[in-house]
C-alpha positions as CSV (number, residue, x, y, z in Angstrom):
1,M,8.6,27.9,2.0
2,P,8.2,24.0,1.0
3,H,6.6,21.7,3.9
4,D,8.1,18.6,2.7
5,V,8.3,15.9,5.3
6,H,12.1,14.8,6.2
7,L,13.0,11.6,7.9
8,D,16.5,11.7,8.3
9,R,17.9,8.1,8.9
10,I,15.1,7.3,11.7
11,T,15.7,4.4,14.1
12,K,13.2,2.8,16.6
13,R,14.0,-0.1,18.7
14,F,12.0,-2.0,21.2
15,G,14.3,-3.6,23.4
16,Q,16.5,-6.0,21.1
17,V,14.2,-5.6,17.9
18,T,14.9,-2.8,15.5
19,A,11.6,-2.0,14.4
20,V,12.5,0.9,11.8
21,D,16.2,0.6,10.8
22,S,17.8,4.2,9.4
23,L,14.5,5.0,7.4
24,D,15.7,8.0,5.2
25,I,13.2,9.4,2.9
26,T,11.8,12.9,1.7
27,I,8.1,12.9,1.2
28,R,6.8,16.1,-1.0
29,E,4.5,18.5,0.0
30,G,1.1,17.8,-1.7
31,E,1.9,14.2,-2.6
32,C,0.3,11.2,-1.5
33,F,2.6,8.7,-0.4
34,S,1.7,5.0,0.9
35,M,3.9,2.5,2.9
36,L,3.2,-1.1,2.4
37,G,4.6,-4.1,3.8
38,P,3.5,-7.1,5.6
39,S,2.8,-7.0,9.1
40,G,5.7,-6.0,11.6
41,C,7.5,-4.6,9.0
42,G,7.8,-1.1,10.8
43,K,5.3,1.0,8.9
44,T,2.6,1.7,11.6
45,T,5.4,2.4,14.0
46,T,6.9,5.0,11.1
47,L,3.5,6.7,11.2
48,R,3.3,6.7,14.9
49,M,6.8,8.5,15.3
50,L,5.5,11.1,12.6
51,A,2.5,11.7,14.8
52,G,4.9,12.1,18.0
53,F,2.9,8.7,19.7
54,E,6.9,7.2,19.9
55,D,10.0,9.1,20.0
56,I,12.7,8.4,17.8
57,D,15.8,6.6,18.9
58,E,18.0,7.9,16.4
59,G,17.8,10.7,13.4
60,E,15.5,13.7,12.8
61,I,11.8,14.2,11.6
62,R,11.4,17.8,9.9
63,V,8.6,19.4,8.2
64,G,10.1,22.0,6.2
65,E,12.8,23.6,8.5
66,R,10.6,22.9,11.6
67,I,12.4,20.1,13.7
68,F,9.5,17.8,15.2
69,S,12.0,15.2,16.6
70,S,15.6,15.2,17.3
71,K,17.7,12.7,18.8
72,A,20.8,14.7,18.4
73,K,19.2,18.0,19.5
74,N,16.9,16.0,22.3
75,Y,14.0,17.6,20.9
76,Y,10.6,16.5,20.9
77,L,7.3,18.1,20.0
78,P,4.4,16.6,21.6
79,P,1.4,15.3,18.9
80,E,-0.7,18.0,19.8
81,K,1.5,20.7,18.6
82,R,2.3,18.8,15.4
83,D,-1.0,20.1,13.7
84,F,-1.2,17.0,11.7
85,G,-4.5,15.4,10.9
86,M,-4.9,11.7,11.8
87,V,-7.4,9.2,10.9
88,F,-7.4,5.4,12.3
89,Q,-8.4,2.2,11.4
90,A,-11.0,2.4,13.9
91,F,-13.7,5.3,13.5
92,A,-12.8,6.6,17.0
93,V,-16.0,8.8,17.0
94,W,-17.4,9.9,20.4
95,P,-21.1,8.4,20.4
96,H,-22.2,10.9,23.2
97,L,-21.5,13.7,20.9
98,T,-22.9,15.2,18.0
99,I,-21.3,15.1,14.5
100,F,-20.6,18.8,14.7
101,D,-19.2,18.5,18.3
102,N,-17.0,15.5,17.0
103,V,-15.7,17.7,14.9
104,A,-15.2,20.9,16.7
105,F,-13.6,19.2,19.7
106,P,-10.2,19.0,18.5
107,L,-10.6,22.9,18.1
108,Q,-11.8,23.5,21.1
109,I,-8.8,21.7,23.0
110,R,-6.5,24.2,20.9
111,G,-8.1,26.9,22.5
112,I,-9.4,28.5,19.2
113,P,-12.1,31.2,19.4
114,K,-15.7,30.1,19.6
115,H,-16.6,31.9,16.2
116,E,-13.5,30.6,14.5
117,I,-14.5,26.7,15.8
118,A,-18.0,27.1,14.2
119,E,-16.8,28.4,10.7
120,K,-13.9,25.9,10.6
121,A,-16.3,22.4,11.8
122,K,-19.1,23.9,9.2
123,R,-16.3,24.0,6.6
124,A,-15.2,20.8,7.3
125,L,-18.5,18.9,7.5
126,S,-19.3,20.8,3.8
127,Y,-16.0,19.4,2.5
128,T,-17.4,15.8,3.5
129,N,-20.8,16.0,3.1
130,L,-22.0,15.9,6.5
131,L,-23.5,19.3,7.2
132,S,-27.1,17.8,6.7
133,V,-26.3,15.8,9.7
134,A,-24.5,17.9,12.0
135,D,-27.0,17.4,14.9
136,S,-27.1,13.6,14.3
137,Y,-25.0,11.3,16.5
138,P,-22.6,8.7,15.1
139,N,-24.8,5.6,16.0
140,E,-27.1,7.1,13.7
141,L,-24.8,7.2,10.7
142,S,-23.6,4.2,8.5
143,G,-19.7,2.9,8.7
144,G,-18.8,4.9,5.7
145,A,-20.5,8.0,7.0
146,K,-18.6,7.3,10.4
147,Q,-15.5,7.6,8.5
148,R,-16.0,10.7,6.9
149,V,-16.3,12.2,10.7
150,A,-13.2,11.1,11.5
151,L,-12.0,12.8,8.3
152,A,-14.1,16.1,8.8
153,R,-12.4,15.9,12.4
154,A,-8.8,16.0,11.0
155,I,-9.2,18.5,8.2
156,A,-10.9,20.9,10.6
157,I,-7.6,22.1,12.3
158,N,-6.4,22.8,8.6
159,P,-3.3,20.1,8.6
160,T,-0.4,20.3,6.4
161,V,0.0,16.5,6.7
162,M,-2.8,14.2,6.9
163,L,-1.6,10.8,8.7
164,L,-3.9,7.7,7.6
165,D,-3.5,4.5,9.3
166,E,-5.5,1.8,7.7
167,P,-8.4,3.8,7.4
168,L,-10.8,2.1,4.9
169,S,-10.0,-1.6,6.3
170,N,-13.5,-1.8,8.4
171,L,-15.3,-0.7,5.4
172,D,-17.0,-3.0,2.8
173,P,-15.4,-3.0,-0.6
174,K,-17.8,-0.6,-2.2
175,L,-17.9,2.1,0.4
176,R,-13.9,1.4,0.6
177,E,-13.6,2.4,-3.3
178,E,-16.1,5.2,-2.7
179,M,-13.7,6.6,0.5
180,R,-10.6,6.4,-1.9
181,F,-12.1,8.7,-4.4
182,E,-13.3,11.0,-1.7
183,I,-10.2,11.3,0.2
184,K,-8.3,12.1,-3.1
185,D,-10.9,14.7,-3.8
186,L,-10.3,16.2,-0.6
187,Q,-6.7,16.4,-1.0
188,R,-6.8,18.1,-4.4
189,K,-9.2,20.7,-2.6
190,L,-7.2,21.4,0.4
191,G,-3.8,20.6,-1.0
192,F,-2.5,18.5,2.3
193,T,0.3,15.9,2.0
194,I,-1.0,12.2,2.6
195,I,1.1,9.6,4.3
196,F,-1.1,6.5,4.1
197,V,-0.1,3.1,6.0
198,T,-2.3,0.3,4.4
199,H,-2.5,-3.6,3.5
200,D,-4.6,-3.2,0.6
201,Q,-2.4,-3.0,-2.5
202,S,-4.9,-1.8,-5.0
203,E,-5.7,1.1,-2.5
204,A,-1.9,2.2,-2.7
205,M,-2.0,1.6,-6.5
206,A,-5.1,4.0,-6.8
207,L,-4.3,6.8,-4.5
208,S,-0.7,7.1,-4.4
209,D,2.2,9.2,-6.2
210,R,4.7,7.2,-4.5
211,I,4.9,3.7,-2.8
212,L,7.2,2.9,-0.1
213,V,7.9,-1.1,0.2
214,M,9.4,-1.7,3.7
215,R,10.5,-5.4,4.9
216,D,11.7,-5.7,8.6
217,G,12.1,-2.1,9.1
218,V,14.1,-1.5,6.1
219,I,13.3,0.4,2.6
220,Q,13.2,-2.0,-0.3
221,Q,11.8,0.2,-2.8
222,V,10.6,3.7,-3.0
223,D,8.8,4.6,-6.2
224,S,5.6,5.0,-8.6
225,P,3.1,2.6,-8.4
226,L,3.6,1.6,-11.8
227,T,7.6,1.4,-11.5
228,V,7.1,-0.5,-8.2
229,Y,4.9,-3.2,-10.0
230,D,6.7,-3.1,-13.4
231,K,10.0,-3.0,-12.2
232,P,10.4,-4.2,-8.5
233,A,13.7,-3.7,-7.0
234,N,14.1,-7.3,-5.8
235,R,12.5,-10.8,-5.2
236,F,10.5,-9.3,-2.3
237,V,9.1,-6.7,-3.8
238,F,7.9,-8.6,-6.9
239,S,6.4,-11.3,-4.4
240,F,4.8,-8.8,-2.2
241,I,3.2,-6.5,-5.0
242,G,0.5,-8.2,-7.0
243,L,0.3,-11.9,-7.6
244,S,3.3,-13.6,-8.8
245,N,4.9,-17.0,-10.1
246,F,8.3,-18.2,-9.0
247,I,9.3,-20.9,-11.2
248,P,12.8,-23.0,-10.7
249,V,14.2,-23.9,-13.9
250,E,17.4,-25.4,-15.6
251,L,19.2,-24.8,-18.7
252,A,20.1,-27.5,-21.3
253,E,21.7,-26.7,-24.6
254,N,21.1,-23.0,-24.1
255,R,17.2,-23.3,-23.5
256,V,15.3,-22.8,-20.4
257,Y,13.3,-25.6,-18.7
258,V,11.0,-26.0,-15.9
259,K,13.1,-28.1,-13.3
260,G,12.5,-31.6,-13.6
261,S,10.2,-31.1,-16.3
262,S,12.3,-31.1,-19.7
263,Q,9.4,-33.6,-21.0
264,S,7.2,-30.2,-20.9
265,G,9.3,-28.6,-23.7
266,A,11.5,-25.5,-23.8
267,I,9.7,-22.4,-22.2
268,N,9.6,-19.7,-25.1
269,I,12.4,-17.2,-23.7
270,P,16.1,-17.2,-23.8
271,P,18.1,-18.2,-20.7
272,P,19.3,-15.9,-17.8
273,D,22.9,-14.5,-17.5
274,A,25.2,-17.0,-16.6
275,G,26.2,-16.0,-13.5
276,L,22.8,-16.3,-11.9
277,S,22.7,-19.2,-9.7
278,S,19.7,-21.6,-8.9
279,P,17.5,-19.1,-11.3
280,L,14.0,-18.7,-10.7
281,L,11.6,-17.3,-13.4
282,A,9.3,-14.9,-12.2
283,F,6.2,-13.4,-14.1
284,R,2.6,-12.4,-13.2
285,P,-0.3,-14.6,-13.7
286,S,-1.8,-12.0,-16.3
287,D,1.6,-12.2,-18.5
288,V,1.0,-15.7,-19.7
289,Q,-1.1,-16.9,-22.2
290,M,-2.8,-20.4,-22.6
291,V,-2.8,-21.2,-26.5
292,E,-3.5,-24.6,-28.5
293,D,0.1,-24.9,-29.9
294,G,3.4,-24.3,-28.4
295,S,6.1,-26.7,-27.3
296,F,5.9,-25.7,-23.8
297,R,3.0,-27.2,-22.3
298,G,1.0,-28.0,-19.0
299,V,-2.1,-29.5,-18.1
300,V,-5.0,-27.5,-16.3
301,K,-5.7,-28.7,-12.7
302,R,-8.0,-26.0,-11.5
303,R,-10.1,-23.7,-13.0
304,A,-12.3,-20.8,-11.2
305,Y,-14.6,-18.4,-12.8
306,L,-14.3,-14.8,-11.3
307,G,-16.6,-12.7,-13.5
308,D,-14.0,-10.6,-15.9
309,I,-11.1,-13.3,-15.5
310,V,-11.0,-17.1,-15.3
311,D,-8.0,-18.2,-12.4
312,Y,-6.3,-21.3,-13.7
313,R,-3.8,-23.6,-12.1
314,V,-1.8,-25.2,-14.6
315,M,0.6,-28.2,-13.7
316,V,3.9,-28.2,-15.7
317,G,5.5,-31.3,-14.2
318,D,5.3,-31.2,-10.6
319,V,5.3,-27.2,-10.6
320,E,1.8,-25.6,-10.3
321,V,1.6,-22.3,-12.8
322,R,-1.5,-19.7,-11.9
323,I,-2.6,-18.0,-15.0
324,Q,-5.2,-15.3,-15.2
325,S,-7.0,-14.9,-18.6
326,G,-9.8,-12.5,-19.7
327,A,-13.2,-14.7,-19.6
328,Y,-14.3,-14.0,-22.9
329,R,-11.3,-16.1,-24.6
330,S,-10.8,-18.6,-21.9
331,H,-12.2,-22.2,-23.1
332,F,-9.8,-24.7,-21.2
333,N,-11.3,-26.9,-18.8
334,V,-9.7,-28.9,-16.1
335,G,-8.0,-32.0,-17.7
336,D,-7.1,-30.1,-21.1
337,S,-3.4,-29.8,-22.0
338,C,-2.6,-26.2,-23.4
339,G,0.8,-24.7,-24.5
340,L,1.9,-21.7,-22.8
341,Q,3.2,-18.5,-23.8
342,I,5.3,-16.1,-21.4
343,G,5.3,-12.3,-21.7
344,K,6.9,-10.0,-19.6
345,Y,9.0,-11.6,-16.6
346,H,11.9,-11.3,-14.3
347,W,15.2,-13.5,-13.3
348,Y,15.8,-14.2,-9.5
349,S,17.9,-16.5,-7.8
350,D,16.3,-19.2,-5.3
351,E,19.3,-18.2,-3.0
352,Q,17.8,-14.8,-2.7
353,A,15.2,-14.0,0.3
């Protein structure tokens, strides 16, 4: 029987504030599912309801056919009986216990026989490359190793679902990247489902099969990383995922101009649908090219070398456009005039939130 995770129209309120509003999704067994959104959007509250740390006010949570929380049935399964692995932002390792005992402790409180505890703990330590330091204490380990201890402790119980709440945010960038691959490798080996809360979009894009974007407790889009990035459901998703430009435009003689800057020339794209009020032209900094020629022009205001790319701020009239170009073909300097050619773009209304 599949162990899909079902969140059936779950709602959570704190006083007058609705933190999660009728969230209705199914997370497929074995997938890595990330929840993204600004602070206060409800993603951590959702994870806490899944873990059993918060009860739901409406709806139902199931794994397969097994009910974990149901308001209608007045049923709530406590966290220790859900058999979910969980890794937090803080490493949450016990400094007075050895690495082995840190991993074994969740098994001990479940009343598992000693010989099984030793076997399961050693297997978890082996999967996370910690067997050689099993007799060490946490203060002898690096931050990355401490986070692996937290992972080992979570997988020791052989969970069907692993809940990860910002697990890599306390690590430096290089370690964070390494841990992404380690987590993905563990999932492939052990087959558990990952439900992952993060602020780091690159982390979500690298790890996830699907991404949920939330805002004010409401789903904005659920899709693959590529679709969320290339085909955002609305203006909020476009602005939240990746870098973006939003340029107010005006139309004249069926041509598109930056608002108030017709002297800069017409933008090389067709106009939006006639029904779109207060149109905004949206595009990624990487989807516009700086060229010598061209009727649509701007002036370089700032230039920042970032290694493999150069980050430009180009003024078109009073509007600043952000452009990122490969360093090998970026030869414009501050004060230079340049033509702009826009590739992929989206139309939104300035009246949309």
